[in-house]
N, C-alpha and C positions, 0 to 999 in steps of 0.2 A: 502493498500498499505505498503510495505517496505519501508528504508529508509538507508540510508547511511551519519553518522557523521563524518564525516573527523578529526576531530579537536579534539575529544575526542575517539572513538572505533569506532573498524570496527565490530560492530556485527548490525544483520540486526534483524528490530523488525515486527515482523511477525499481521495481524491482526487476533484478540480473538480468539482461539481455532488452531491457526497456521496449517490451511488445506496447505496440498501442492501443488502446481499447478501441472498440468496436462499438455500433449501435446495436448490435446484440446482446454486449456485455454490461452494459450503458445502461440498457432498458431492466435488465434483469436486477443491477444493484440500485437504480432508481426506487425500483417495487419495492427492495430492501429497507431503505430506509424510510419509506413510508411508511413501513411496516413497524420500525423501529421508533422511528421519532415524532412524538403526537402535533407538532408543530411543519410537520414535512406529510405533502401530498403527491401525488403524481394525477394530474389532470389530463382527460383528451380535449383535444383543441379540434381534432376533426379528422377527417380521412383525404390521405390524397387520390387522386383523377384514377387509380390503379388498387383503391378500396386497403391502403394499409395505414395504420393508427399515428396520429402524429400527436405525443404526447409531452408535458411538460411536468419538471420536477417543481413544485412550489415551496420556497424554504419559507417559513413567516418570519417576520424578526419589527424593524421600523417601520418608520411611514415612506421612508426614501424609496420605491421600487425601480430594480434593475434587471434586466431580459439581457439574457443571453445564450446566442444564437451559435451553437454549433452545426460540421458536417450543412455548409449552407452549398458546396459543390460538394459531390462525394469524391472526388480525387485529392481534396483536401482534409485529411485525417489528424493533423496535429490538432485540433481543435475539439477531437474527444479526448485524448487523453489530457488535454487543459481543464477540459470540465471536471474529468474525473478528480483530478487534482484539487480543484476549486470543491469539489465536495467534500474530500479529505477536510479542506478548512473551514468549513461552516460545518461539517458534523464537530469538533468538537466544543464540547465545554468551554460557555465564557468567549468565545470568538466575537474578536472586534466587530469583526462586517457581520454580524448578525444585528448592526443597526438600520440596516437594507431588509428589505422582502424580497428575495430571489426567485428569479422565475427561468430556469434553464430549459430551453429545449435543446435535447440533448442529438437529436436528426432534425432539420429543416428540411431534409430532401431526401425520403423513404426509398422513395419510387428510384431515385438514382442510386442512392446507397445499398440498394439491392442488386444494382450491377458491375459495382466497383468493388472490390476485394483485397483490400491491401496485405502483402504477404512479405512476412519476416524471416531473414533479413534481409533491411532494406536497401536497394541499389538501383541504378538506373534499369539494370533487366530485369527485376522482380515489379518495380513500379511500370512499366510500359509492357506489359505484355497482352497479346488481343483476347488471351480469355479472360482477363480479369482487371482492365483497365476502361474507363468509364467518364466521361467527363460531358455533360447535356450539351446540344445545342443553345444558343441564347435565348431562346423562345421556350425553351424548357429548363428553363433554372428559376427555381422558386424566387429565391433571393433578387434577383433581378426583374422580376414580376410585378410590381406594384404599381398599381391603375388607378390613382385617385380618382381620376374623371370617368373611369373605365370598369370599375370593380367587377361587373360580370364576364371580363374579359382576363381574370386573373386565373390561373392554376389554383387546382383545391388545396395544393399545399400553401400556398401563399394565403390565399385566404384565411388557413386555422390560425395562421402566425400572425395575418392583420387582426384577427377578434382579439387574441391573446392583448397586442399592444393597444388597439381603441379601450378594451377591457380598464388596464392596470395605468394606462397613460404613463409609461414609464420616466423616471428623471434621468435613466442613463438606460442606452442599448449598446451592445460588444457585437456584432459580428466575426466570427473567429474565422480567419483566414491563413494561407501560407501559400508565399511562390515560391518556384520550383529552387531557386539559388536567390543568388545576390545578398545585399542586405537588407538587415529589417529596416521597416518605417511602419507608420501607423497614419490614417488618414482620421480627422478629428471634424468636430462639426462646430466646437467652441475654442476659442482661444484659453488653454487651460495650462499653466505653468509647471504646476505637477507632471504631468504627462510627459512636459518637453524633458524635464531633469531624470524620471524614467527612462526616456529614450539613450540619453545621455549617456547612464552606465551600462550601457548593454553590452558597450566591447568590452567592456574589464570586468563585468559579471559574468555574463554570459559567454564570453569570443562571437559574438554575432556584430559583425560590422553594420553601418547605420548606412542605407539608400543612399543613393546620390538621384536627382532630380530625375534623370533616365529611367533609371531600373524602374523609378514606378510608376512610369507610360503617362499616361493622360488623364489619368485621373484626377489626379488635385488640380487646384489654381493658383493658390498662394499657400506658401511654405512660411512658416511659423518659428519653425526651428529645425535643428541640422536631423531626419529622420522624420520630419510631420509637418501634414501639410491637412489643409483644409479644405473638407470634402465640398467638390463643384456643387454649384445649387442646382437643382432642378433644372431641366429645361421648362420654358412656358406649356409647350405641349405635351400635357398631362398626360395627354393617351397613352404616351410611351411608357415604357416602361422603368421606373427607379428601383432604390434597394429600399431593405427594411431599415437601414438608419437615415436616409433621405426622408422616408414616407414618417417615421417619427418626429424626424426634425421638424419637418412642415406642420406634421398635423399639432403638435404638443409640445414643440419647441423642446425636446429630446437632446441630453448631451449623445452624442451618436461618439463610438471610434471602433475604427476595425484595424486590429492589429492585423500586420502580415507580416510573418519569421520562414526564412528560409529554408528548405526544406535538405538540399545539397551546399556542400561548400563545392567552389568551383574554382580552378585559374582560367587566367585572361585568355583568351582564344587568339589563335597564331594569326588568323585572318584578318587581314584589311576589311573596311566596310564593303567593298568592292566588293572584294573574295565572296562578302556573305552574301551579299545582295546578289551575286549570281549562282552562290549554291542555294539558297531559299527560292529562286526563278525556279530553276532545273528539276530544284524538287517538287514543288508544283505541277508542273505540266507532267513529269512521271505518274506523279498522282492520281494527276486526271486521267491520264491514259489508261492506269489501271483501275482506273472507278469505271469507265465507260466498256471493261468485257466483265463488269459486274450486275448483279440486277438494280435496278434502279435506288439509287439513297435514300428517297425519301420514304421506303418502307421500312426501315427501322432505327432504333432511336441511335444506334454508332452512326448509321450512313447519315444522319442529317445533322450528326455531330461532325461528322469527317466532311459534308458537304459544304459545314461554315467554318471550320479549321482549315480547307484548300482553301477557302472562297478569300481569306486576308492573306495569305500569303503573298499574291502580287505587291498588296500595301505593305506587309515586313520588308520584304526586299529593295523596295524605295526608300524604305527611311533608312536601310543598312546601310543603304550607296553613298546618304546623307552621311554616316559616321567615318569619323578615322580609323577609329578598330572595331571589329564585329561586337556583338551583343551575344550574350549566355541564351536569350531571348529565343533569338533565331535557332537556335539549334530545337528548343523546349517546342517551339511551333510548331517545328517538322514532325518531331519525334509524338506531338497530339495527333497528329493530321494522320500520320502514317499509322498509327496502332488504330486509332478510330476506324481505317479503313479496313483493319484486318479484321477489327472485331465485325463488322457489317458484311464483311464475306463469310464470315464464321457463321455470325447470324443468321446468314440466308442460306446456309446447308450449298452454297456454291459446289456444283457438279465437276464444272470446269477446274481439276485441279491445275490447269497451267496458271488459270489467272489468281485459285489463289495463292499459288506458289509464288508471283509477281509479287504479292503482297508483304508477303512473308520477306522474302528476299530487299524489299524496299527498305524495311523494320527495321532489315538487320546492316542494312549500309549505311541508315540513317543512325544508328546504335553504333557503330564504328567509330563514327564519325565523331560523332559526340560524345564518346568515351576520350578519344584520340586530342579532340581539342580541349575539353574542361577538364577530363581528370575529378569526375563529380564522386564527392563521397558523401556519405549521411552524416550529418552533424547530430550529436548526441542526442535521442529525443527527449531527456531530462532537461536538457538547455533551450531546448526551442519551445517545449510545453512551460517551463518557470520563464521566460520572457512574457508569453502570453498570460501566464497569471500575475507575475509583476503588475504588468500592466493595468488587468482589471481590480485588483485590489488598489491600486492607484486611484483609480478613477472614483473607484466606490470612498472612498477615503475624503478625496477631493468634493463628491458631494457635501459632506457635513460641514466644509471651509467655503463659505460662501465669497470669501474674500480671492479664492483661486480661479474663481470661474465668472470667465467674461464672455457675455453673450455678442457671437459674432456681428459684426454692421455690415 
């Protein structure tokens, strides 16, 4: 069991082997906690479009309401372990964090999670496998599907979590994410100085570098501190999907936090930006050719994911061409697309063995390139989960210090 030592360091200590928790183990644990503690309960929020339950563990405490979402993307599994560690903290008698009431949705996308299986020990090979990897197409991601102007168009999983947000009107909402490599960073809705300090101590405390603006992509709009960016305001056309953090901020002024931690440590790619652009463009052409020999991509979830992932490769190639050095993301983007295409071929029960083999060869080729260029090795799971837990605790403590919280303008 993980533990939390408030007097010395906010580092999660995991069992030997550091296995990630899974939605299944968290479901069992949540019900055990609800049975063991009178102020703790499991609530059914709703069901997914495929009929799977979405539940939340509510741990009653003070008047401040905090919602924590894990499993928002099925291939981002660090949050499962962070949630398990958070429950360890909250279960301790007299825990200071019990000054808040906590609502923890340990699996925000059960339909997606049913298709993605984290495999240990973690490596690039065990992460990107056609049998176990799944990241939904954007339109099938509940986390990015909040539509205030058109709620009837939301996925059932989105409506279930939105119901919790609308009911408790949280003071804070944390959406747990992880990147594949690079540095740690956070998107926040409010200028919160304690979070700035918490991010600043990431390199020393957790051996995690801080991300630079290029790694954070186009999500943030204003840098507030090293590794901390303000969440972009929702576009005026609210028919487009927004995130849970954006929705809660828009509706209730909720303090939102999206902590991103890297799964792998990677070296700088030896490629120039121009070389990377050519590699990504060629990969896209090869993947499109391979897809043309398979059943229509819209027939499977992984096929629709592959269609979107292949579709963005030209834009990634254009962006790489403007860079001096290649980005690690250019490798990860190709691997996602290649793995999703292979999964589509497998899920479609392709009889054309040559077409299936072509997908396998493309994935193996890009896997070798990624390993050669990036030499990725997994960060210790106790450190990445500990970093997220540190930020959650910092945010909860700041809710009781009105001087530290300044509404963004």
